[in-house]
BAFI-3210 file (N, C-alpha, C; in Angstrom, 3 decimals, decimal comma, padded with zeros to 6 digits):
// residues 194
n [1|2|3|4|5|6|7|8|9|10|11|12|13|14|15|16|17|18|19|20|21|22|23|24|25|26|27|28|29|30|31|32|33|34|35|36|37|38|39|40|41|42|43|44|45|46|47|48|49|50|51|52|53|54|55|56|57|58|59|60|61|62|63|64|65|66|67|68|69|70|71|72|73|74|75|76|77|78|79|80|81|82|83|84|85|86|87|88|89|90|91|92|93|94|95|96|97|98|99|100|101|102|103|104|105|106|107|108|109|110|111|112|113|114|115|116|117|118|119|120|121|122|123|124|125|126|127|128|129|130|131|132|133|134|135|136|137|138|139|140|141|142|143|144|145|146|147|148|149|150|151|152|153|154|155|156|157|158|159|160|161|162|163|164|165|166|167|168|169|170|171|172|173|174|175|176|177|178|179|180|181|182|183|184|185|186|187|188|189|190|191|192|193|194]
n.u [035,856|035,182|036,250|038,141|040,768|041,664|041,966|043,847|046,000|046,067|047,171|049,216|050,813|051,010|052,586|055,018|055,208|055,957|054,143|052,153|049,786|046,847|045,561|046,369|044,825|044,219|042,705|043,063|044,787|047,888|047,405|048,999|051,983|051,999|049,322|048,376|049,881|048,896|045,902|046,511|047,323|044,960|044,043|045,576|045,796|043,957|044,987|047,831|049,390|049,176|050,302|052,983|053,642|053,486|055,317|057,746|057,960|058,023|060,747|062,169|061,816|061,761|062,918|061,704|059,282|057,131|057,337|055,763|053,447|052,602|051,990|049,943|048,016|047,704|046,502|044,136|042,874|043,752|045,642|047,332|049,019|049,386|051,013|053,060|054,229|054,907|057,084|058,876|059,614|060,607|062,704|064,308|065,786|066,536|067,895|066,549|066,259|063,782|062,019|062,588|061,384|058,707|057,856|058,088|056,106|053,841|051,376|050,806|048,540|045,349|044,836|046,306|046,322|045,782|047,807|047,039|043,733|042,884|044,183|043,123|040,552|041,141|041,506|043,790|045,792|045,840|046,558|049,274|050,475|050,572|052,305|054,595|055,103|056,456|058,823|059,113|056,285|054,969|055,651|054,032|051,615|050,550|050,192|051,964|053,591|055,028|057,122|058,170|060,541|061,969|065,066|068,320|070,319|073,587|074,025|073,292|071,117|069,027|065,987|064,669|062,196|062,274|061,077|060,654|060,140|059,031|059,143|056,808|057,724|058,005|058,483|058,976|059,911|059,654|061,787|063,652|064,594|062,406|063,406|063,291|063,731|062,814|063,300|062,149|062,037|061,157|060,596|060,591|058,408|055,913|055,022|052,039|048,891|048,374]
n.v [098,474|095,619|093,528|093,204|092,335|092,267|095,007|095,629|094,551|096,187|098,573|097,743|097,374|099,992|101,108|100,045|097,568|093,938|092,743|090,861|091,999|091,420|093,784|097,001|099,432|102,663|104,411|103,689|104,722|104,317|104,163|105,460|103,732|102,672|102,418|100,785|098,461|097,789|097,364|095,318|093,155|092,504|090,803|089,015|086,322|085,147|085,081|083,853|084,794|087,640|087,904|087,267|089,289|091,587|090,905|090,858|093,452|095,002|093,844|095,267|097,930|098,768|101,007|103,286|103,319|104,377|103,147|103,549|104,655|102,567|100,571|101,824|102,012|099,383|098,375|099,711|098,774|096,182|093,208|092,251|089,887|088,863|090,897|090,565|088,121|088,810|090,885|089,469|087,360|088,990|090,227|088,235|088,256|090,884|092,289|094,754|097,475|098,645|096,514|094,813|096,483|096,404|093,729|093,290|094,809|093,587|090,907|087,411|085,310|084,387|081,607|078,614|078,077|077,397|079,218|080,149|080,443|078,679|076,256|075,324|074,388|072,097|068,855|067,100|068,881|070,400|068,354|067,723|070,477|070,773|068,782|069,629|072,327|075,568|077,160|079,938|080,720|079,365|080,606|082,677|081,763|080,226|077,523|076,787|075,693|076,822|079,176|082,150|083,810|086,574|086,946|088,091|086,876|086,400|089,171|089,877|091,149|089,742|088,499|085,936|083,808|082,318|079,310|078,063|075,175|072,517|069,467|066,629|063,842|061,583|061,923|061,060|060,195|057,773|056,493|058,171|061,005|063,818|067,217|069,988|072,402|074,509|076,375|078,865|080,854|084,399|086,926|089,805|089,311|087,728|084,483|082,688|081,889|078,675]
n.w [119,896|121,579|122,891|125,796|125,995|123,428|123,196|124,928|123,720|121,424|122,510|123,679|121,541|120,478|122,469|122,044|122,602|121,929|120,017|117,741|115,507|113,672|112,545|113,123|115,196|114,473|116,052|118,658|121,494|123,659|127,193|130,158|130,832|133,329|134,275|131,922|132,492|134,896|134,283|132,776|134,450|135,540|133,482|132,688|133,465|131,709|129,444|127,955|126,212|126,569|129,025|128,479|126,840|128,355|130,320|128,973|128,201|130,556|131,472|129,672|130,039|132,615|133,921|133,084|134,522|137,106|139,845|142,369|141,343|139,588|141,619|142,971|140,800|140,287|142,520|142,491|140,017|139,256|139,835|142,445|142,900|140,425|139,420|141,053|140,254|137,711|138,239|139,432|137,711|135,765|136,988|137,220|134,810|134,496|136,849|138,982|141,391|141,423|140,802|142,876|145,008|144,180|144,252|147,165|147,839|146,841|146,947|147,575|145,774|147,215|147,510|146,477|142,845|139,357|137,366|134,753|133,414|131,522|131,904|134,128|133,184|131,816|132,763|132,147|131,459|133,934|135,661|134,590|135,108|137,809|138,581|137,490|138,236|138,283|140,444|140,624|140,160|142,161|144,435|144,385|144,974|142,933|140,367|137,515|134,694|132,573|130,952|129,464|127,635|126,077|124,171|123,108|120,579|121,150|120,920|118,504|117,636|116,658|117,411|119,424|120,647|123,538|124,990|127,944|129,693|131,767|131,038|131,121|133,489|132,085|129,451|126,506|123,224|120,901|122,173|122,766|124,979|125,155|124,422|127,089|126,464|124,015|121,058|118,760|115,970|116,418|115,313|116,867|118,385|120,532|121,273|120,372|122,396|123,835]
ca.u [036,424|034,546|037,152|039,176|042,349|042,179|042,304|045,110|046,972|046,300|047,724|050,797|051,502|051,229|053,426|056,107|055,306|056,378|052,744|051,614|048,232|046,144|045,593|046,456|043,565|044,656|041,958|043,517|046,064|048,092|047,497|050,296|052,321|051,818|047,881|048,356|050,370|047,833|044,771|046,740|047,516|043,489|043,523|046,662|045,593|043,078|045,838|049,375|050,012|049,178|051,231|054,379|053,838|053,582|056,661|058,973|057,844|058,621|062,079|063,003|061,316|061,243|063,425|060,501|058,113|057,215|056,760|054,728|052,057|052,207|051,298|048,501|047,056|047,264|045,509|042,785|042,161|044,625|045,845|048,803|049,594|049,840|051,942|054,246|054,912|055,566|058,187|059,644|060,101|061,354|063,919|065,357|066,531|067,164|067,679|066,604|065,727|062,166|061,510|062,556|060,472|057,295|057,819|057,912|054,734|052,918|050,876|050,475|047,246|044,735|044,953|047,024|045,506|046,517|047,918|046,193|042,422|042,567|044,779|041,960|039,437|041,524|042,045|045,231|046,758|046,154|047,569|050,594|050,832|050,764|053,526|055,687|054,933|057,773|058,896|058,626|054,953|054,600|056,066|052,965|050,626|050,167|051,027|052,368|054,834|055,470|057,669|058,864|061,309|062,613|066,519|069,120|071,307|074,958|074,030|073,189|069,841|067,987|065,217|064,192|061,295|062,519|060,015|061,196|059,071|059,406|058,487|056,391|058,743|058,101|058,488|059,915|059,313|060,761|062,933|064,743|063,945|062,209|063,993|062,453|063,859|062,626|063,565|061,590|062,390|059,909|061,290|060,096|056,967|055,912|054,157|050,494|048,462|048,245]
ca.v [097,170|095,133|092,629|094,119|091,789|092,764|096,368|095,684|094,212|097,196|099,541|097,474|097,602|101,488|101,435|099,323|096,059|092,915|092,013|090,822|092,333|091,364|095,090|098,109|100,368|103,865|105,177|103,449|105,337|103,666|104,925|105,581|102,348|102,164|102,009|099,941|097,183|097,355|096,843|093,917|092,236|091,966|089,909|088,161|084,763|084,655|085,091|083,612|085,823|088,870|087,956|087,175|090,697|092,507|090,524|091,317|095,098|095,060|093,610|096,243|099,351|098,976|102,307|104,105|102,949|104,899|101,977|103,992|104,792|101,355|099,962|102,481|101,637|097,820|098,242|100,102|097,997|095,057|091,976|092,578|088,757|088,636|091,854|089,969|087,319|089,535|091,459|088,380|086,840|089,957|090,489|087,206|088,533|092,168|092,678|096,281|097,711|098,777|095,051|094,460|097,251|096,215|092,477|093,411|095,414|092,605|089,843|086,164|084,869|084,044|080,188|077,964|078,254|077,546|080,749|080,420|079,831|077,582|075,225|074,793|073,844|070,881|067,856|066,681|070,204|070,663|067,481|068,009|071,565|070,399|067,785|070,424|073,858|076,182|077,701|081,311|080,804|078,733|081,805|083,579|080,809|079,907|076,718|077,009|074,944|077,479|080,584|082,460|085,166|086,968|087,089|088,505|085,890|086,772|090,545|089,851|091,698|088,850|088,220|084,569|083,627|080,962|078,791|077,161|074,405|071,325|068,209|065,614|063,055|060,429|062,654|060,406|059,752|056,865|055,915|059,393|061,885|065,041|068,493|070,582|073,724|074,578|077,817|079,204|082,490|085,384|088,381|091,025|088,956|086,876|083,422|082,451|081,062|077,368]
ca.w [120,201|122,636|123,959|126,640|125,993|122,041|123,343|125,744|122,723|120,614|123,445|123,928|120,206|120,492|123,535|121,601|123,034|121,060|119,915|116,397|115,402|112,375|112,055|114,089|115,276|114,738|117,060|120,052|122,064|124,977|128,316|130,742|131,063|134,793|134,030|131,230|133,221|136,055|133,740|132,163|135,287|135,462|132,391|132,197|133,712|130,771|128,078|128,077|125,251|127,022|130,163|127,939|126,157|129,640|130,858|127,978|128,162|131,707|131,428|128,692|130,355|133,962|134,284|132,513|135,170|138,213|140,900|143,407|140,548|139,360|142,780|143,182|139,759|140,394|143,752|142,039|138,988|138,721|140,622|142,951|142,863|139,066|139,219|141,712|139,251|136,385|138,512|139,981|136,582|135,043|137,873|136,914|133,559|134,442|138,169|139,138|142,468|141,317|140,846|144,398|145,665|143,914|145,029|148,476|148,091|146,368|147,850|146,873|145,530|148,369|147,490|145,250|141,815|138,307|136,870|133,462|133,541|130,628|132,585|135,234|132,421|131,408|133,974|131,942|131,677|135,389|136,334|134,288|135,799|139,319|138,535|136,815|138,359|138,538|141,820|140,501|140,268|143,515|145,485|144,508|145,234|141,679|139,550|136,235|134,026|131,379|131,268|128,172|127,645|124,665|124,442|122,089|120,464|121,062|120,502|116,888|117,427|116,042|118,532|119,433|121,848|124,239|125,710|128,864|130,118|132,376|130,343|132,154|133,863|131,062|128,044|125,468|121,872|120,046|123,056|123,314|125,771|124,499|125,133|127,777|126,007|122,530|120,314|117,569|115,395|116,616|115,222|117,678|118,843|121,603|120,686|120,712|123,479|123,479]
c.u [035,747|035,244|038,259|040,801|042,785|042,498|043,471|046,278|047,359|047,199|049,172|051,523|051,854|052,353|054,925|056,310|055,419|054,934|052,526|050,152|048,073|046,088|045,535|045,396|044,147|043,828|042,254|044,667|046,461|047,905|048,812|050,604|052,015|050,129|047,763|048,922|049,389|046,584|045,133|046,894|045,944|043,193|044,716|046,463|044,588|043,888|047,382|050,042|050,204|050,220|052,541|054,752|054,175|055,144|057,853|059,082|058,702|060,119|062,858|062,811|061,047|061,876|062,527|059,464|058,285|056,390|055,644|053,315|051,536|051,530|050,079|047,608|046,733|046,365|044,243|041,946|042,837|044,735|047,266|049,735|050,310|051,201|053,239|054,994|055,493|057,008|059,215|060,391|061,040|062,742|065,048|066,407|067,139|066,843|067,659|065,875|064,217|061,532|061,326|061,593|058,987|057,005|057,478|056,471|053,562|052,337|050,543|049,097|046,537|044,959|045,629|046,115|046,308|046,572|047,020|044,873|042,307|043,285|043,720|040,879|039,835|042,070|043,400|046,058|046,878|046,916|049,142|051,350|051,265|051,980|054,760|055,961|056,265|057,685|058,469|056,961|054,366|054,775|054,928|051,656|049,802|050,857|050,976|053,657|055,348|055,958|058,346|059,509|061,768|064,019|067,042|070,037|072,675|074,993|073,781|071,775|068,553|067,211|064,877|063,218|061,772|061,517|060,704|060,115|059,477|058,633|057,930|057,493|058,788|057,995|059,403|059,203|060,254|061,940|063,932|063,802|063,642|062,813|062,912|062,706|063,800|062,847|062,935|061,872|060,901|060,518|060,390|058,707|056,883|054,818|052,826|050,223|048,219|046,834]
c.v [096,831|094,142|093,364|093,647|092,172|094,294|096,595|095,511|095,484|098,363|099,190|097,595|099,065|101,888|100,726|098,018|095,042|092,265|091,974|090,982|092,086|092,699|095,974|099,034|101,638|104,875|104,631|103,990|104,661|104,513|104,909|104,171|101,798|101,566|100,960|098,361|096,869|096,650|095,260|093,033|091,718|090,836|089,087|086,760|084,220|084,594|084,955|084,673|087,255|089,046|087,790|088,696|091,658|092,164|091,023|092,735|095,458|094,818|094,651|097,685|099,677|100,411|103,370|104,192|103,737|103,851|102,295|103,970|103,625|100,405|100,406|102,103|100,064|097,654|098,582|099,192|096,674|094,031|091,999|091,017|088,588|089,758|091,292|088,812|087,833|090,145|090,368|087,782|087,805|090,192|089,410|087,548|090,047|092,647|094,267|096,412|098,079|097,430|094,565|095,019|096,765|094,821|092,501|093,975|094,830|091,633|088,785|086,052|084,309|082,517|079,617|077,722|078,133|078,881|081,056|079,631|078,739|076,198|074,637|074,132|072,391|069,759|067,530|067,845|070,405|069,683|067,770|069,504|071,323|069,681|068,637|071,976|074,420|077,145|079,282|081,614|080,173|079,798|082,659|082,985|080,355|078,579|077,011|076,378|075,586|078,855|080,783|083,743|085,465|087,198|087,333|087,315|086,659|088,161|090,867|090,951|090,976|088,206|086,784|084,490|082,271|080,463|077,825|076,514|073,185|070,349|067,227|064,590|062,072|060,806|062,122|060,242|059,106|056,447|057,005|060,457|063,274|066,245|069,178|072,183|073,874|076,101|077,950|080,646|083,072|086,594|089,589|090,735|087,999|085,996|083,507|081,747|079,566|076,931]
c.w [121,694|123,699|124,490|126,290|124,264|122,354|123,934|124,575|121,819|121,393|123,540|122,695|120,145|121,416|123,251|121,946|121,892|120,776|118,357|116,327|113,979|111,718|113,151|113,995|115,566|115,709|118,453|120,331|123,410|126,160|128,978|130,974|132,330|134,799|133,010|131,843|134,065|135,565|133,146|133,185|135,759|134,657|131,974|132,514|132,599|129,454|128,220|127,264|125,681|128,214|129,573|127,277|127,254|130,087|130,192|128,092|129,376|132,011|130,726|129,300|131,807|134,443|133,928|133,579|136,644|139,109|141,770|142,551|140,102|140,411|142,940|142,227|140,037|141,622|143,347|140,943|138,418|139,850|140,996|142,997|141,490|138,868|140,006|140,753|138,242|136,987|138,868|138,811|135,723|135,695|137,798|135,700|133,630|135,850|138,346|140,499|142,590|141,496|142,300|145,299|145,495|144,451|146,347|148,822|147,510|147,316|147,183|146,669|146,860|148,490|146,469|144,249|140,559|137,771|135,685|133,662|132,727|130,960|133,576|134,597|132,102|132,446|133,505|132,050|133,215|135,938|136,026|134,911|137,093|139,460|138,067|137,148|138,818|139,773|141,680|140,808|141,635|144,592|145,584|144,813|143,871|141,282|138,033|135,807|132,993|131,693|130,000|128,361|126,310|125,006|123,094|121,784|120,156|120,599|119,283|116,745|116,900|117,478|118,594|120,856|122,244|125,072|126,766|129,744|130,595|131,610|131,522|132,218|132,787|129,698|127,292|124,197|121,215|120,773|123,554|124,175|125,090|125,281|125,807|127,379|124,352|122,052|119,194|117,216|115,792|116,502|115,871|118,305|119,903|120,938|121,125|121,848|122,814|123,740]
res [m|e|n|p|i|d|r|l|f|q|e|w|h|r|l|g|g|r|v|l|l|a|e|a|d|s|t|i|y|a|r|a|p|e|k|l|i|a|d|s|t|a|h|s|r|q|s|g|r|l|t|w|v|v|l|d|w|l|m|r|h|i|e|d|i|d|e|h|k|l|l|r|e|t|q|e|c|g|d|l|s|v|l|g|v|l|c|d|a|a|r|q|r|n|p|d|p|k|f|d|w|l|i|r|a|c|q|p|h|a|e|l|a|p|f|f|h|r|v|a|r|s|p|l|a|l|r|l|t|r|e|n|s|l|e|i|f|r|r|w|n|y|i|c|s|e|l|r|y|l|s|d|e|a|g|s|g|n|q|k|a|v|i|i|a|r|p|p|a|a|s|t|k|g|g|r|e|l|s|s|r|r|t|r|e|a|p|g|a|v|g|k|d|k]
***
């Protein structure tokens, strides 16, 4: 498998990550979670889907992580600013001292930049992202206007992907304001890249 992001998806699938695959490759085994997270931080800005898979897994499995090992692995092969964003976002849903420790150990990106590379390639997307950037990304010197979480609905066990995004200020259709919060069914999976 030559695409590193495809390989990461295979490994996340093996580790129990909520990722849909066209076909699971039985020859690929997941590395230790700390190594897999670190490697994923190096590629997350290329794939929103990967970012949300890692974020969801971190929220559900922080107690299984050796935070010192994760920091070392990320310093060797990952991106500390991306790890900071992921831990900061995960902490909002699942407060844990390990997230606090990791956040203190991470550093913001060197300069203000779009979190996702695809946004930087589109003048319209870049403008809208600048206008509607979320504070959690700004803290890490990134701009991003989207954030996705998985949540249980009233303990029913039914998973829904919740997409939280700020619409542009003039988001109306037919005279009515569009909702900034949309929900769609996603049984155990995180949505596709846009």
